[in-house]
C-alpha positions as a Markdown table, in Angstrom:
| # | Residue | x | y | z |
|---|---|---|---|---|
| 1 | Unk | -52.3 | -4.3 | -35.6 |
| 2 | Unk | -49.3 | -3.2 | -37.6 |
| 3 | Unk | -48.4 | 0.3 | -38.7 |
| 4 | Unk | -49.1 | 0.7 | -42.4 |
| 5 | Unk | -47.4 | 3.3 | -44.5 |
| 6 | Unk | -47.9 | 4.0 | -48.2 |
| 7 | Unk | -46.2 | 6.5 | -50.4 |
| 8 | Unk | -47.2 | 7.8 | -53.8 |
| 9 | Unk | -44.7 | 7.7 | -56.6 |
| 10 | Unk | -42.9 | 11.0 | -57.0 |
| 11 | Unk | -44.2 | 12.6 | -53.8 |
| 12 | Unk | -43.2 | 12.4 | -50.2 |
| 13 | Unk | -46.6 | 11.8 | -48.8 |
| 14 | Unk | -47.1 | 9.1 | -46.1 |
| 15 | Unk | -50.2 | 7.6 | -44.6 |
| 16 | Unk | -50.1 | 5.9 | -41.2 |
| 17 | Unk | -52.8 | 3.8 | -39.7 |
| 18 | Unk | -52.6 | 2.8 | -36.0 |
| 19 | Unk | -55.1 | 1.3 | -33.5 |
| 20 | Unk | -56.1 | 3.3 | -30.5 |
| 21 | Unk | -55.6 | 0.1 | -28.4 |
| 22 | Unk | -51.9 | 0.2 | -29.4 |
| 23 | Unk | -51.5 | 3.6 | -27.9 |
| 24 | Unk | -52.7 | 2.3 | -24.5 |
| 25 | Unk | -49.8 | -0.1 | -24.4 |
| 26 | Unk | -47.4 | 2.8 | -23.9 |
| 27 | Unk | -47.6 | 4.4 | -20.5 |
| 28 | Unk | -49.3 | 7.8 | -20.7 |
| 29 | Unk | -50.8 | 6.7 | -24.1 |
| 30 | Unk | -48.9 | 9.2 | -26.3 |
| 31 | Unk | -49.9 | 9.4 | -29.9 |
| 32 | Unk | -46.8 | 7.8 | -31.4 |
| 33 | Unk | -48.0 | 6.3 | -34.6 |
| 34 | Unk | -44.5 | 5.7 | -35.9 |
| 35 | Unk | -43.6 | 3.3 | -33.1 |
| 36 | Unk | -43.1 | -0.3 | -34.3 |
| 37 | Unk | -44.9 | -3.3 | -32.8 |
| 38 | Unk | -41.6 | -4.6 | -31.4 |
| 39 | Unk | -40.9 | -1.3 | -29.6 |
| 40 | Unk | -44.5 | -1.0 | -28.4 |
| 41 | Unk | -44.5 | -4.5 | -27.0 |
| 42 | Unk | -41.4 | -3.7 | -24.9 |
| 43 | Unk | -43.7 | -1.7 | -22.6 |
| 44 | Unk | -45.8 | -4.9 | -22.1 |
| 45 | Unk | -43.1 | -7.5 | -21.8 |
| 46 | Unk | -40.0 | -6.0 | -20.3 |
| 47 | Unk | -39.3 | -5.1 | -16.7 |
| 48 | Unk | -40.2 | -1.5 | -15.8 |
| 49 | Unk | -37.4 | 0.7 | -14.4 |
| 50 | Unk | -39.5 | 1.4 | -11.3 |
| 51 | Unk | -39.4 | -2.3 | -10.5 |
| 52 | Unk | -35.6 | -2.5 | -10.3 |
| 53 | Unk | -34.5 | 1.0 | -9.2 |
| 54 | Unk | -35.7 | 4.3 | -7.8 |
| 55 | Unk | -34.9 | 6.9 | -10.4 |
| 56 | Unk | -33.4 | 10.1 | -9.0 |
| 57 | Unk | -32.0 | 13.3 | -10.2 |
| 58 | Unk | -28.2 | 13.5 | -10.5 |
| 59 | Unk | -26.1 | 16.3 | -9.4 |
| 60 | Unk | -27.7 | 19.8 | -9.6 |
| 61 | Unk | -25.5 | 22.8 | -9.0 |
| 62 | Unk | -28.3 | 25.5 | -9.0 |
| 63 | Unk | -25.6 | 28.1 | -9.3 |
| 64 | Unk | -23.4 | 27.8 | -12.4 |
| 65 | Unk | -21.2 | 30.8 | -11.6 |
| 66 | Unk | -20.2 | 29.4 | -8.3 |
| 67 | Unk | -19.7 | 25.7 | -9.0 |
| 68 | Unk | -18.8 | 25.4 | -12.7 |
| 69 | Unk | -15.8 | 26.5 | -14.7 |
| 70 | Unk | -14.9 | 26.0 | -18.4 |
| 71 | Unk | -12.0 | 23.6 | -19.0 |
| 72 | Unk | -9.5 | 26.4 | -19.9 |
| 73 | Unk | -10.2 | 28.3 | -16.7 |
| 74 | Unk | -8.7 | 25.7 | -14.4 |
| 75 | Unk | -5.1 | 24.5 | -14.3 |
| 76 | Unk | -4.4 | 20.9 | -15.2 |
| 77 | Unk | -2.9 | 20.2 | -11.8 |
| 78 | Unk | -6.2 | 20.9 | -10.1 |
| 79 | Unk | -8.3 | 18.9 | -12.6 |
| 80 | Unk | -9.2 | 15.2 | -11.9 |
| 81 | Unk | -9.6 | 13.6 | -15.3 |
| 82 | Unk | -10.2 | 9.9 | -15.5 |
| 83 | Unk | -11.5 | 9.3 | -12.0 |
| 84 | Unk | -14.3 | 6.6 | -12.2 |
| 85 | Unk | -15.5 | 6.6 | -8.6 |
| 86 | Unk | -16.2 | 9.1 | -5.9 |
| 87 | Unk | -13.5 | 7.5 | -3.7 |
| 88 | Unk | -10.9 | 7.7 | -6.4 |
| 89 | Unk | -11.8 | 11.4 | -6.9 |
| 90 | Unk | -11.4 | 12.0 | -3.2 |
| 91 | Unk | -8.0 | 10.2 | -3.0 |
| 92 | Unk | -6.7 | 12.1 | -6.1 |
| 93 | Unk | -6.6 | 15.4 | -4.1 |
| 94 | Unk | -7.9 | 17.2 | -7.2 |
| 95 | Unk | -10.4 | 20.0 | -6.9 |
| 96 | Unk | -12.2 | 20.1 | -10.3 |
| 97 | Unk | -13.8 | 17.3 | -12.2 |
| 98 | Unk | -15.5 | 16.9 | -15.6 |
| 99 | Unk | -19.3 | 17.2 | -15.7 |
| 100 | Unk | -21.9 | 17.1 | -18.5 |
| 101 | Unk | -24.0 | 20.2 | -18.5 |
| 102 | Unk | -25.6 | 19.7 | -22.0 |
| 103 | Unk | -25.7 | 22.5 | -24.6 |
| 104 | Unk | -26.1 | 22.9 | -28.2 |
| 105 | Unk | -26.3 | 20.1 | -30.7 |
| 106 | Unk | -23.0 | 18.4 | -31.6 |
| 107 | Unk | -23.3 | 15.7 | -34.3 |
| 108 | Unk | -20.4 | 13.4 | -33.2 |
| 109 | Unk | -19.0 | 14.4 | -29.8 |
| 110 | Unk | -18.9 | 17.3 | -27.5 |
| 111 | Unk | -20.5 | 19.4 | -24.9 |
| 112 | Unk | -17.7 | 18.4 | -22.5 |
| 113 | Unk | -16.9 | 22.0 | -21.7 |
| 114 | Unk | -17.4 | 22.2 | -17.9 |
| 115 | Unk | -15.7 | 21.2 | -14.7 |
| 116 | Unk | -17.4 | 21.1 | -11.3 |
| 117 | Unk | -16.0 | 21.7 | -7.9 |
| 118 | Unk | -18.1 | 19.3 | -5.7 |
| 119 | Unk | -16.6 | 20.5 | -2.4 |
| 120 | Unk | -18.0 | 24.0 | -2.9 |
| 121 | Unk | -21.5 | 22.4 | -3.2 |
| 122 | Unk | -21.4 | 20.7 | 0.2 |
């Protein structure tokens, strides 16, 4: 069944119609009436992540004050920018490395404010 939407002239009113059977195609059966047939069928046809990898949490500092610093708090000589592997970071002799912590909404780019000291975490 396809999602149907109609709008009335001069008003922003929408009407969606979806089959309950379509919701069952998505794991957990969320009510996502706006999902297209193509997207919905991805859950049926494509390989599930759990079949090719075991998802895990990345780095968790658990103590921001101890392990994280803002970029301007650390000297450039101690900051390892551009390291792409753990081995490369270790060989660089640097102490602080960029990390993504999240934060408020930024439309184009941003939230790259923090550095982490992974040696303190060990």
